[in-house]
N, C-alpha and C positions, 0 to 999 in steps of 0.2 A: 417767717411769721405770718405776715400779712397775707402771702399767698396761701398758705395752709388754711387759714381763716375764711378767705373767699373760697377755696375748694370746699370746705366743709358746708358753707352756706349755700353753695350751688348744689351740693349733695342733698341738703336739707330741703330746698325748694323743690326738687326734683321728688323727693318722696312726698312732699305735700300735694303735688301737681297728680301724682298717682293715686293718693287717698282720695281727692275731690274727683277724678275721673271715675274712680271706682263706686264712689257714691253720688255721682251726678244726678241720676234720675232721682234720688231722695231729696237732695237739696233743690231740685228744679220743682218737683211737687210739695214742697214746703214754703211757707210764708215768712218763717222768723227771719231767715237771712236778708229778706229786702228789709225789715225792720232794723236790721244792723248796718244799712248801707250808709256810707258817708259821702262826702263829694266824690271822690274818685276811688273808693276801695268799699268792700264789704267785709265784715267779720264772719268767719267760718267755723263752727265747732268742731273740731277733731280731736279724736283720742290723743294723749301725750304719746310723741315719737321720742323714742330713747334710742342712743346707740347700743347696741348689744354689748354685754359685760358679764362677768361672772359676779354672782351674788352670794354671799354666805347666809345661811340660816342663823335663827339664834339658838343659843344653847339651852340645853335642858327641854327640849321637845319630846322625849319619850323615844320610846322604839329600842331594838336590841342595842346593848351597849351603852345607853344613855340613861341618865336619870340617877338618882340617889340608889343606894344598896352597897353590900358588902360582897367580897367574893364567897361563893358558895350558896348564896341565898337563891331560893327557887324562883323560876320565871314564872309568870302568871299574867291574868288580864290587870288591866289597869283599875286602880280602886276609885276613882274619880267617878261620882254618879252623874248621869245624865241631867243636864241642866243646870248645874252648880257652877258652871265657869264663870269666870270675871267678864266684865264689859271689855271689850276690845279698844284699843287705843291706837289702832293703825288707820290711816286715812283710806277710803275707798279710791276708785278709779275716777278721776276728773277729766273734763272735757275742755280742752285749751282752745280758744279763740285764736284763730290764726288770720291776719289781716292779707286780703289779697287785691291786688288791683282790678278794677273792671276790665281793663285792658288785657289783663293774664287772664281773667275769667272768661272772657269772649274766645281768647285762644282755645282755651280748654274745651269750652262748649263746641267749637267750630271742629275741633279734631274728633270728639267724641261722636257729634252728629254728622260727621263728614260735610260740613257745609262748604260750598265752594266760594271763593272769594269774589266779590261784587265788582262787576265791571260798570263803572259810571258810564251813563248813557251819553253819546252826541257831544255837544258843546256844554255840558253842565259843569266843565271845569272853571273855575275862577281863580286867578293867581293874586295873591294877597301879599302884603310886604310886613315883614314883622322886625322891629330893631332889636338887636341883640347887643348885650354889653361885652364887648371883648377885651378890653384893657384899661390902662392909665395913660394919660398923655398930660403934657404941660399946658395946653390952652384947651378953652370950652367955655360952656355959659356958666354962670354962678349955680344955676340950678342942678348942673350935675358935678359941683364941686365935692371931691372924696375927702371928707374933713380927717379921717384918721391919717389918711396919706399924707395929707398937707401939714399936719400938726408932727409927723414923724421926721418928715423933710425939714421942718423948722429947727426940730429939736437937734437933728443931725448937725444942721449947718451952726447952731449956737454952741454946741460942744465942740465943734471942730474950730471954732473962732475964738474958744475961750470966754463967751459971754454968758454962758448957762450958770446960774448959781442955785445950786441944790436947797438952799435955806430959802431962797425965794423964788421958786420955779416959774418964773412967768414966760410963756412962749407966745411970741408976737410974730406970726408969718409974714413974710414979706411977698412981693408979686411973684419972684422965682420959686418960693416954695410952693405955691400952688398946684394940685393935682387934680385932674378932671377925670370922669368916667370917658372912655371911648365907646364907640357903638358903630355898627355897619346896619344896614337894612338889607334882609335877604329874602330873595323871593321866595314864597312858600305856596304850592300849589294846593288847591282847596277844593273839595267837592262838597257842594252844598245839597242838603236833603231834607226833607220835611216828612213827618211821620203825621197821618191825620188819624186819630183813633175816634172810631163811632161805637156807641154802645146802646142797645134797647134798654132803657128803664121803665118799662111798662110793668104792669101788675105781676106778670108771670115770672119775672127776672128777680130771683131772691140774693139774698147775702152770699149764699154758696156760689151761685153763678157769678157774681161781681168778684168774689175773692179770685176764682179762677183767671178771669179776665185781668185783674190786677197783676197776678203773678206771672201770666204768660206775657203781658205788655211788658214789664221789666226785662224779662230776658230778650225779647224782639228789641227792646230799646238798648240793650248791651251789646248785642250782636252789630246793628246798624251803627252805632256810634264808633264801634272799632273800624268800621268800612270807611267813614266820612269823617272829615276833620270839622265841619260846620254841619250842624244838625239841628231841627227845631222839632218840637212835639206840640200838635193842637189836639184839643179835645171837644167832642161833640155828643150830646147825650140825646135822646130823642124818646117820646112815647108816641102821641099823635101829633107833635110837635116838636120841632129840633132847636137847640141854642148852643153855642158855644161857651164853655166853661173852663176854669183851670183844672189842674190835675187833680187836687185834694177833693173838688166838687164832683170831678168825674167819677170818683170811685167811692164817695160816701152819698150820693144822692139815693132818697128812699125810693122804692119802686112805686108806682102809680098810675091809672090811666090805661088806654088802648095803645095800639101799635100800628103808626103808618111810617114804614121804612123810606118812603120816597122823601120826607121832610128832611132826613139827615143826609141823603144823597144830593138833595137839592143845594143845601148848605155846604156841602163839600165841594161841589162843582163850582159854586160861587167863590169860595175861598181860593180855590184854584186859578180861577179865572182873574180874579182881583189881585192876588198877591204872589203867586207862584208860577210865573213863565215857565213852560216846560223846557224851553231851550237852557235854561239857566239853573233848574231845580231837577232832582231827583224825587218823586212823589210817590209816597207808600201809603193809600188809605187801607186801614184795617177796619173791618166791621164785625162787632160780635153782637149776637142776639140767639134768642132760642128758638128762631124760626117760625114764629107768628107773624102774620101780618094782617092789616085790617081788611082787606079784599083782593079779590083778584085782580081788579082794576088798578089796585095801587102797584101790584107786583109788576104790572105790565109798564106802569110809570118807570118802575126802578130799573127794568130791562132797558127801556129806551135811553134813560139817562145814563146808565153805564156805557151803552154803546156811543152815544153822540156827545157826552159833555165830561166824562171821566177817562175811560179805558184810551182814547186818544193822547192824553197827556200825562200818564202815569207809568212808572216802571212795573208795577203790580199791584193790582187790587187783591187784597185778602179777606174772606168773609169765614169767621169762625162761630160755629153752630155749638152753644155750651146747651147741653141736655139738661132739661127742667121737666119735672112732674106736670107741668101746667102748658107747656108749649107743644104745638103740633108739630115742630118740625119741618114743616114743608117747605121752606124758603129755599134750603140749600138743595132740594129736588129741583125748584124751579131754575136756579141758576144753573145746575147741572145741565137741564134741557136746553138752555138758551146759549150756555158758553162752554160746552163740554170740549170743544177742540180749540179754544182760545186761551192760549198759554199765559196771558196776561192775567187770567181769573183764576185763583186758587182757592179752594174750599177744603174746609176741615171740619170734621165732627170731633167734639171735645166731651168726652162723656164722663169725666171727671178730671181730679187732678194728677192721676196717675197718667192721662193722656195727654198733659201738657206736651211733654217732651216730643212725642210723635207728631203733635201739631205743629211745632215749631219748625219741625223737619220738614212738613209739608209746605209749610209758608215760606222756608228761607232755603229750601234744599234746592232752587233753581239757579241761585246767585243772579238774581234779575236785580 
């Protein structure tokens, strides 16, 4: 019976995977799924999935050979007048929230977008050790004593010796009764990675643009976390000045001020230099903006920072330009002019939510 249940459950999960892949572009372009994110899973609304079966209709639905009448009565049109039917008592079709792990969601996205597996660079692998509890033994520290197993052993001993009194069920474990959890340390190869998100919060970046960044960063996070055991996310916002913030502030900061992109790149470069040695970390800076910059001179400074301070140390530098009615869109052209042949720099134009999926493919499709 358990084998059949496992088989049915596996079949059900395959149906769910197919439904998610079929509607992946819709899920990626919408933000409500991110709002239903738990620690390691998200809830996805899907139409109810039923196993095919025969369904009998209700009686007295009308039609030839049905309904009230006597043999010989003439056939005619129904006598019911339009609009006089009673209110229905049947439920409509409801959506079912299916919980999907982030790991499985990343696999589905990888299959649909044909994303290559990421090969961590150089010596970025760190071996850590994880203690795993593997059984029970008769010796060990008191902090690892297994109370339930200890008392069961004491109960067995007292029953076998005839000293157990059901009317006065006092169980006193002795030294030989004590049982302890046993463990062993297993090496766990670990690839560390950091994602540094930078976002322009100047006056030309509105709520719609920030929502696009929020959705895209969720899916980028989901994929990269499926590729690395240990990952950190850092957040930088900038207008004419840059500062590091937490995730909530990153997405909720109101737009204001002018734009000086070099301020974010300077802070990013300092963060890498101070905290993330490139021989130990896989580094992914992602910058989102509407393409406006303060001046040509600041763009020159940005290019110099990328060439000397950022690109030599990172796996990939990604720039996403979110379309805005107030932005000039010039910066992506400047990056293309200076880094057209440098495969460490990937740029993507994001014209709206429907373009998020294509942008993710642009950024992650090289498997760096």
